[in-house]
N, C-alpha and C positions, 0 to 999 in steps of 0.2 A: 129922113130925119126922124120920122115916127118910129122906125125900127130901132134907132139908138135909144129913145126914151123907153121903149118896151124892154130892152135889155137892161137898162139902168133900173127900171121898176122891178123886174124879176130878181136882179141882184140884191136889191134892198129887201124884198120879201124873203128871199132865202137867208139873208143876213139876220133878219128879225126872227125867223123860225129857229135858226141855230142859236141865237142869243136866248130865246125862250127855253129851248131844250137845256142849255147850259145853266140857266137860272133855276129851273126845276131840279136839275141834278144837284146843284149846290145846296138847295133847300133840303133835299132828301138826305144828303150826306151830313148836313148840319144838325139833323135830328139825332144822329148816332153819337152817343156820348164818347165813344172811343175816338172818333174822328174829331170831335170838338176838342178833346184833350190834346191831340196832336196839332191841331190848328192853333190852339192857344200857345203851345210851346214854340211853334214856328213864329207866331206873331211876336211873342216876347223876345225871341232871338233877333228877329228883324228890327224891332223897335230899339233894342239895346245896341245893335250894330250901327244904326243910323243916328242914334241920339248921342253917341260918344265921338269926339274927334278922333281921327285916325292915329295921331301921335299919343293920345292919352292912354295910359295903361292903368287898369284898376288893380290896386294892390290890397289884398286882404291882410289885415294885420291882426296879430294876436296880442292880447295885453294881459298882464298879471293883475289879479284883484287881491286886495288885502283880505286876510282871514280865509274862511272856507267858502266865501261867496264868489261866484263867477258871474260874468256878464254875458247876456245873450240879447241880440236885437233881431226882431222879426219885422219884415217890411212887406207892404203890398207891392207886387210886381208892377202894377200899373202906376204906382205912385200917387193914386187918388186919395182923397180924404173920405174915410167912411167911419164916422163916429158910432155907428150902430154895431160894429164888430169889435169884440174885446179879446185881449189875451188874458188867460186865466192861469194861475198857478195854484195847484192843490184845491181847486174849486172856488178860489177867490179871484175877483176881477183885479187885474194889475193895472191895465191901461187900455184905452181904445185907440183906434187907428185914425184919430182926428188929423194927425200930421202925416199919415201914410206909413208910420213905423212906430214900434213900441220897443223900448229898451228896458231890461229889468235885470236885477240880481237874482241868481238862483243858487241853490245848494243841492247836494247829493240827494237823490230821491224825489225831487220836486216833479210833479206831473204837469206838463204844459198842455193847455187846451185852448182852442179857438172857439169862442162863442159867437156864432153867426145866426142865432135864432131870430134876430130882429132884422135880418137882411135877406132878401129873397133872390139874389143872383149868385152865380158862381164866382168864387174868389180864387186868386192865385197869390200865395204868400211865399216868401223866401227868407231863409236865414241869412241876413246881411252881415252880421258880425257875431263872433263867438269867441269867448276866452279860450286860451290855448289848452287848458286842462279839461275842457268838456269833450267827452268822447262820444256822446250820443249822436250829435249832429255834425255835419261838415258845413263850412261856409258855402253858400250858393244852393243848398238843398231847397227844393221847391215843394210846396204842398198845394193840392187842389181841394177846395172846400165848397160843398154845395150849400147854397143859402138855406137858412132855416135849420141848420145842424150845429151840433157840438162836435168838434173834431179833436181827438187826442193827438198831439204831435209826438209825444214820447216822454219817457221818464229820464230825468237828467242823471247821467253817470259822469263822475269826475275821475280823472286819472289819479291813481295813487301816487303820492309824493314820497320820495325816499328821504 
């Protein structure tokens, strides 16, 4: 009977050593920014897959805006509320991510920027809605932003209308 307990004890000691090695390996990989980015993409994919019912299909719609103004919506991928992060257009704050997304009207030549200077963690943002005439971005385009930074998303270009 003692021999059985020795074998079980050795098994658990080996299991703990393997677990410790795996834990240290994951910690070392987690410090590499390239792997963090890949893990974040995989995490958002897995969360999106399990959060949506199987029958539900997400349809991205394009909508026409009156005049020369077009609409763009930027969302936090996590869906969290982060009021310290702002969407800016041409250096002016448009709105914060208090509700997890910001929707705004833009025109040709507007520079969109994310102001995350008051937030110290990494953010993942996504273009969740875009008017059909904006050619700068595509729906679903994702951006990674380091906390404490200003990140230019791009200059709005609008398709020429005939």
